C-alpha positions as CSV (number, residue, x, y, z in Angstrom):
1,M,18.7,-45.1,58.0
2,S,19.1,-47.7,60.7
3,N,17.5,-47.3,64.1
4,S,20.8,-47.1,65.9
5,L,22.0,-44.3,63.6
6,L,18.8,-42.4,64.0
7,W,19.1,-42.6,67.8
8,I,22.7,-41.4,67.5
9,L,21.7,-38.3,65.5
10,I,18.7,-37.4,67.7
11,V,20.7,-37.6,71.0
12,S,23.7,-35.9,69.5
13,I,21.7,-33.0,68.3
14,G,19.8,-32.8,71.7
15,L,23.1,-32.7,73.6
16,L,24.6,-30.1,71.4
17,V,21.5,-27.9,71.7
18,G,21.4,-28.3,75.4
19,I,25.1,-27.3,75.8
20,F,24.7,-24.3,73.5
21,I,21.7,-23.1,75.6
22,L,23.7,-23.4,78.7
23,C,26.6,-21.5,77.2
24,A,24.3,-18.7,75.9
25,V,22.6,-18.4,79.3
26,L,25.7,-18.7,81.6
27,Y,28.4,-17.2,79.4
28,K,28.9,-14.3,81.9
29,Q,29.6,-16.7,84.7
30,I,31.7,-19.2,82.8
31,R,35.5,-18.7,82.9
32,L,37.3,-18.3,79.6
33,M,39.2,-21.5,80.2
34,S,36.0,-23.5,80.7
35,G,34.5,-22.0,77.6
36,M,37.6,-22.9,75.5
37,M,37.4,-26.4,76.9
38,V,33.7,-26.8,75.9
39,S,34.2,-25.4,72.4
40,M,37.3,-27.6,71.9
41,A,35.7,-30.8,73.2
42,T,32.4,-30.4,71.4
43,G,34.1,-29.4,68.1
44,M,36.5,-32.3,68.2
45,V,34.1,-35.1,69.1
46,S,31.3,-33.7,66.9
47,G,33.7,-33.6,64.0
48,I,34.8,-37.2,64.5
49,V,31.3,-38.5,64.7
50,G,29.9,-36.3,61.9
51,G,32.9,-37.1,59.6
52,T,32.5,-40.8,60.2
53,I,28.8,-40.8,59.4
54,I,29.4,-38.7,56.3
55,A,32.1,-41.0,55.2
56,V,29.8,-44.0,55.5
57,Y,27.3,-42.3,53.1
58,L,30.0,-41.0,50.7
59,S,32.0,-44.3,50.8
60,G,34.8,-44.2,48.3
61,D,35.1,-40.4,48.1
62,L,37.6,-39.5,50.8
63,F,37.9,-35.9,49.5
64,Q,34.1,-35.1,49.8
65,S,33.9,-36.9,53.1
66,T,36.8,-34.9,54.5
67,V,35.4,-31.6,53.3
68,W,32.0,-32.2,54.8
69,G,33.4,-33.7,58.0
70,V,35.6,-30.7,58.5
71,L,32.7,-28.3,57.9
72,V,30.6,-30.1,60.5
73,G,33.3,-30.0,63.2
74,L,34.3,-26.4,62.2
75,C,30.7,-25.1,62.4
76,I,29.9,-26.8,65.8
77,G,33.2,-25.6,67.3
78,F,32.6,-22.1,66.0
79,I,29.0,-21.9,67.4
80,M,30.0,-23.3,70.8
81,G,32.8,-20.8,71.1
82,L,30.8,-17.7,70.2
83,P,29.5,-16.9,73.7
84,F,33.1,-16.8,75.0
85,G,34.9,-14.8,72.5
86,L,37.6,-15.1,69.8
87,L,40.0,-17.4,71.7
88,A,37.2,-20.0,72.3
89,V,36.0,-19.7,68.7
90,T,39.5,-20.3,67.4
91,D,40.0,-23.3,69.7
92,G,36.7,-24.8,68.7
93,V,37.3,-24.2,65.0
94,L,40.7,-25.8,65.0
95,S,39.5,-28.8,67.1
96,G,36.5,-29.3,64.8
97,L,38.7,-29.2,61.7
98,M,41.0,-32.0,63.1
99,G,38.0,-34.0,64.3
100,G,36.3,-33.8,60.9
101,M,39.4,-35.1,59.1
102,M,39.9,-37.9,61.6
103,G,36.2,-39.0,61.3
104,A,36.4,-39.0,57.5
105,M,39.5,-41.2,57.5
106,L,38.0,-43.6,60.1
107,G,34.8,-44.0,58.0
108,E,36.8,-44.8,54.9
109,M,39.3,-47.2,56.6
110,I,36.9,-49.3,58.7
111,P,35.4,-52.4,56.9
112,P,31.7,-52.0,56.1
113,E,30.7,-54.9,58.5
114,N,32.3,-52.9,61.4
115,I,30.9,-49.5,60.6
116,E,27.9,-49.7,62.9
117,Q,30.0,-50.9,65.8
118,L,32.4,-48.1,65.3
119,L,29.6,-45.5,65.3
120,K,28.2,-46.9,68.5
121,I,31.6,-46.7,70.2
122,L,32.2,-43.2,69.0
123,F,28.7,-42.2,70.2
124,I,29.3,-43.5,73.7
125,L,32.5,-41.4,73.7
126,F,30.4,-38.4,72.4
127,I,27.8,-38.8,75.2
128,G,30.5,-39.2,77.9
129,V,32.4,-36.1,76.8
130,H,29.2,-33.9,76.5
131,L,27.9,-35.0,79.8
132,L,31.2,-34.0,81.3
133,M,30.9,-30.6,79.6
134,I,27.4,-30.1,80.9
135,Y,28.7,-30.9,84.4
136,L,31.5,-28.4,83.9
137,L,29.1,-25.6,82.8
138,L,26.7,-26.3,85.6
139,S,29.6,-26.1,88.1
140,E,30.2,-22.5,87.1
141,M,26.7,-21.5,88.3
142,R,26.4,-19.6,91.5
143,E,25.0,-21.4,94.5
144,K,22.0,-19.2,94.6
145,Q,21.1,-20.1,91.0
146,T,21.1,-23.8,91.5
147,N,17.9,-25.7,92.0
148,M,16.8,-29.3,92.2
149,M,17.0,-29.8,88.5
150,V,20.6,-28.5,88.3
151,K,21.6,-30.6,91.3
152,L,20.0,-33.7,89.7
153,V,21.9,-33.2,86.5
154,K,25.2,-32.6,88.4
155,N,24.7,-35.8,90.3
156,P,27.1,-38.5,88.9
157,L,24.3,-41.0,89.2
158,F,22.3,-39.1,86.6
159,S,25.1,-39.0,84.1
160,G,26.0,-42.6,84.7
161,G,22.4,-43.7,84.3
162,F,22.0,-41.7,81.1
163,L,25.1,-43.2,79.7
164,F,24.1,-46.7,80.7
165,C,20.6,-46.4,79.2
166,S,22.2,-45.1,76.0
167,I,24.5,-48.1,75.8
168,Y,21.7,-50.5,76.5
169,L,19.5,-49.0,73.8
170,L,22.4,-49.1,71.3
171,N,23.2,-52.7,72.2
172,F,19.5,-53.5,71.8
173,T,19.6,-52.5,68.1
174,G,22.7,-54.8,67.7
175,P,25.8,-55.8,69.6
176,I,28.3,-53.0,70.2
177,M,31.3,-55.2,70.4
178,A,30.9,-58.0,67.8
179,K,34.0,-60.1,68.5
180,D,33.1,-62.9,66.2
181,I,31.9,-60.8,63.3
182,G,34.8,-61.9,61.1
183,N,34.3,-65.5,61.9
184,E,30.5,-65.2,61.3
185,Q,31.1,-63.5,58.0
186,H,33.6,-66.2,57.0
187,Q,31.1,-69.0,58.1
188,H,28.4,-67.2,56.2
189,N,30.5,-67.1,53.0
190,Q,31.3,-70.7,53.4
191,E,27.6,-71.6,53.8
192,T,26.5,-69.6,50.8
193,V,29.1,-70.8,48.3
194,P,27.6,-73.8,46.4
195,K,29.6,-76.9,46.8
196,E,29.7,-77.5,43.1
197,N,31.6,-74.2,42.7
198,I,34.4,-75.2,45.0
199,S,37.4,-76.4,43.0
200,K,38.8,-79.8,43.8
201,S,42.6,-80.2,43.7
202,F,44.2,-83.3,42.1
203,A,47.8,-84.3,41.6
204,L,49.3,-85.4,38.2
205,E,52.8,-86.7,37.6
206,V,54.5,-86.5,34.3
207,K,57.9,-88.2,33.8
208,A,60.4,-86.6,31.4
209,L,62.6,-89.1,29.6
210,D,65.2,-88.6,26.9
211,F,63.2,-87.5,24.7
212,S,59.6,-88.3,25.6
213,Y,56.9,-87.8,28.2
214,E,55.2,-90.5,30.2
215,P,52.2,-90.4,30.0
216,R,51.7,-88.6,26.6
217,N,47.9,-88.4,26.8
218,I,46.2,-87.0,29.8
219,S,42.4,-86.4,30.4
220,I,41.2,-84.1,33.2
221,N,37.8,-82.7,34.2
222,Q,36.7,-79.1,33.7
223,G,36.2,-77.2,36.9
224,E,39.0,-79.0,38.8
225,E,42.4,-77.7,39.9
226,Y,45.5,-79.8,39.3
227,E,49.0,-79.8,40.5
228,I,51.3,-81.1,37.8
229,T,54.7,-82.5,38.9
230,L,57.4,-82.9,36.3
231,K,59.7,-85.7,37.4
232,N,62.9,-85.5,35.2
233,V,64.4,-89.0,35.1
234,G,66.4,-88.1,32.0
235,K,70.0,-87.0,31.6
236,D,69.2,-83.5,30.3
237,E,67.1,-80.7,31.7
238,H,63.4,-80.7,30.6
239,D,60.3,-78.6,31.1
240,I,56.6,-78.6,30.3
241,S,54.7,-75.7,28.7
242,I,50.9,-76.0,28.1
243,V,49.1,-74.1,25.3
244,S,45.8,-74.7,23.6
245,R,45.9,-76.9,20.4
246,D,44.7,-73.9,18.3
247,E,47.5,-71.7,19.6
248,F,50.0,-74.5,19.0
249,N,48.9,-75.1,15.4
250,K,49.1,-71.3,14.6
251,N,52.8,-71.4,14.9
252,N,55.5,-73.0,12.8
253,A,56.6,-76.2,14.5
254,E,60.3,-75.4,14.0
255,D,60.1,-71.8,15.3
256,F,57.6,-72.2,18.1
257,H,59.6,-72.3,21.4
258,E,57.6,-69.7,23.5
259,E,56.4,-70.6,26.9
260,G,52.6,-71.2,27.2
261,N,50.1,-70.3,29.9
262,F,51.6,-72.8,32.3
263,H,55.3,-73.7,32.6
264,V,57.4,-75.9,34.9
265,H,61.1,-76.7,34.6
266,A,63.2,-79.4,36.2
267,K,66.9,-80.2,36.0
268,A,68.1,-83.8,35.4
269,G,67.2,-86.0,38.4
270,E,65.0,-83.4,40.0
271,S,61.3,-82.7,40.2
272,A,59.2,-79.5,40.1
273,S,55.5,-78.8,40.4
274,V,53.1,-76.1,39.3
275,K,49.4,-75.6,39.9
276,I,47.0,-75.1,37.0
277,G,43.5,-73.7,37.6
278,S,40.3,-74.7,36.0
279,L,40.8,-74.9,32.2
280,P,38.0,-74.5,29.7
281,A,36.9,-77.6,27.9
282,G,39.0,-78.4,24.9
283,N,42.3,-79.9,23.7
284,Y,45.7,-78.6,24.9
285,I,49.3,-79.5,24.0
286,F,52.2,-79.8,26.5
287,Y,55.7,-79.9,25.2
288,C,59.4,-79.2,26.1
289,T,60.6,-75.7,25.2
290,I,64.3,-76.7,25.3
291,P,65.5,-76.2,21.7
292,G,65.3,-79.4,19.7
293,H,63.5,-81.4,22.4
294,K,60.0,-80.8,21.1
295,E,61.2,-81.8,17.6
296,A,62.7,-85.0,19.1
297,G,59.2,-86.1,20.3
298,M,58.7,-84.4,23.7
299,I,55.0,-83.5,23.0
300,G,51.9,-84.7,24.8
301,E,48.2,-83.9,24.8
302,I,45.8,-82.8,27.6
303,T,42.0,-83.2,27.0
304,V,39.7,-81.2,29.3
305,M,36.3,-82.8,29.4
């Protein structure tokens, strides 16, 4: 478990416990509307954060992530609503259910390299919402019950400072907003790919006459990509199909007119191109599939070295 995720879990649990204690102690003084707001907000945000974290660990299993995310949000919403009655419980349960589903989907949809940034952003939202709920609960207290500690927590500077410190600590474990993460990943991939594994692209031109190819014998290197251009200077349409010599020899020369692995066709006076990837070493035959043309001599050979 990363340091940032551990920090998120510890502070989240601490805030939830603190809010529940306040609810249990002050439930007689808290209005039903405030209680419903607390149960709804805590259930929703907790479900989103919990569902996202669960989806990260159960990556690829959206069903399980959704079930557990819903259970997290539902349980927290239920517990937070207990001190205030059935309406608050119902509000918290429904909000937690929706939050758990949203969190599970977020965790599955976000690319792995952005997961940590997403969790940090959601956690900042989590802290902000719960600090607001604490302020709401403390505002329900009678003036006689307030003391220096309560006044300190209700001070906006305390909440702002706590939120700022949390953001700073999260950012210290890694940038919250990694704008160039995609570029960095792309550059990293480019740096780690050996140069010898990068295909080089070359151009080849084959002229189609009536009825022959020029050139008839071609040699290419293994591991290189080629673009073959068929330039038809004849009066009839022609094409090129490439197959291995073994495949060519298996078939009867008079009946074999099937297209091979690579095929390009050009009408009279026109040109057409096709790219062929890296071919294994060996001998290949290219020929015209137009009936009668191969038999008239439109056959060539490609040697891959």
